[in-house]
C-alpha positions, 0 to 999 in steps of 0.5 A: 445393516451388516458389518464385517466385524466389531472393528468395522462397526466401530469405524463405520457404524457409530451412528447407531449409537447417537441416540438411546436406548441402545440394546446389545444382544449377544447371541451364544447359540441360535435357540430363541434368538429371533424372539429375543430380537423381536422383544426388545425392538417391541420394547422401544430400544432405538438401535438394536446391535446383534452380536451373533455367529455367521450361522444365524439367519434372520427373516429379511424383515427383521434383519432390516431393523437391526445392526448385525455384528459377527462374533464368537460370544463363546471365547474367553472375555467375550462379554467385556470385549464386546461391550466395553469397545461399544461403550467407549464408542458411544456419546456420553450419557447414552443409555445402553442394555445387554443381554444374551439370546433367550433372555427377555427384559421386563421392567414395571408396567412395560405392557404400556410403558416403553423402555424409552419412558423407563429411562427418561424417568430414571434419569430425572431421578438422577441415576446412571444405572439400574439393577436387573434381576435375572430370573430363571425360566425353564421348560416343564417338560424336559423329555419334550424339550431337551434344551429346557426352552419352551416359551408356551410353557415356561416356569419360574421359581416364585421363592428361594431368592435372597441377598447378601451384603457385597463386601469391599475386598480391600476393607472388608466392610459391606459396600453401601447400597450394594447386595449380591442376590441369589436364587432360581436354578443357580441356587437349586443346582449350585453344585453344577454352577461355578461360585463366580457365576452364581448371582443373579444381579446384573447392571444390564441398564446403564449410561455410557460415560468416558472411562466406564467399563464393564467387569467380567462379573457384570459389574462396573468400575464405578461403584456407583454404578453397581448401587440399587437405588440412590441414597434417598429412596428406592429406585426402580429395578427391572427383570430379565427373564432368562433361559440362559441358565436352564440351557446351560445345565441341560448342554453341559455334559456334567449336569445334564444327566444328574437333572430330569426335571426343573420343577419343585414345589415352588414352580409356577408358570411364567405369565409373561407379565410385569405384574407377576414379577412385581408381586413376587418381588423380583422387580421394584417399581420405586417412585414410578406412578 
């Protein structure tokens, strides 16, 4: 289904939000947009909303499975101006998810369990959100892949991740069950990354409710949504395997000539399997068996 604008979708297409989980795919450029859409359809999202520039052309069979909404995702505030109206239009307690093109959601045992099963279990644990780590992927040969994207040879960092306490700006005290996570290319090439964009944590899976708003730093205005687990035990977390930072570092004239190779001694091939991410501690199965 195609819509003329976000306003047109909110006026005519909100039936797509009636039953989740709903995926919002924010297309910044044309790199791997099609593979991103296919990955999330296969994951089990009931509705997939694609916010993309008009120049994105999808095969007919794929276009028929998504809700296409024209959107410029490069303008200031595009993330919150896109996601928050959709949250407001969705029925309360609808599970939602957002990502960009060339990003791929993985959760524990996703090879045999759908995202619907994942979120049904997470709901039973009385959770309204799920922390996801954005794990940077990159091509090993930048001469062959100057945009740093190659699904067949993708690599990731197996070490170099850490967390710091997230302090309440009003009190200066650490917030309960909230941490800022760092690592990957944002850490190794931090001189090219603004301070406000160095974190790798994102509350990408969440349940809608009246008044809920996403903030520009990928957190929500309800602090409980920003926690990594409930007070009683560890909860599941998920991971988003993402070429987005690698692409940006190679597209940006200020960094592209300073980076000849993303590989280092802690690089390893990405297996496109949840077990690798769990073994590396990049997502948590929690109490889910």
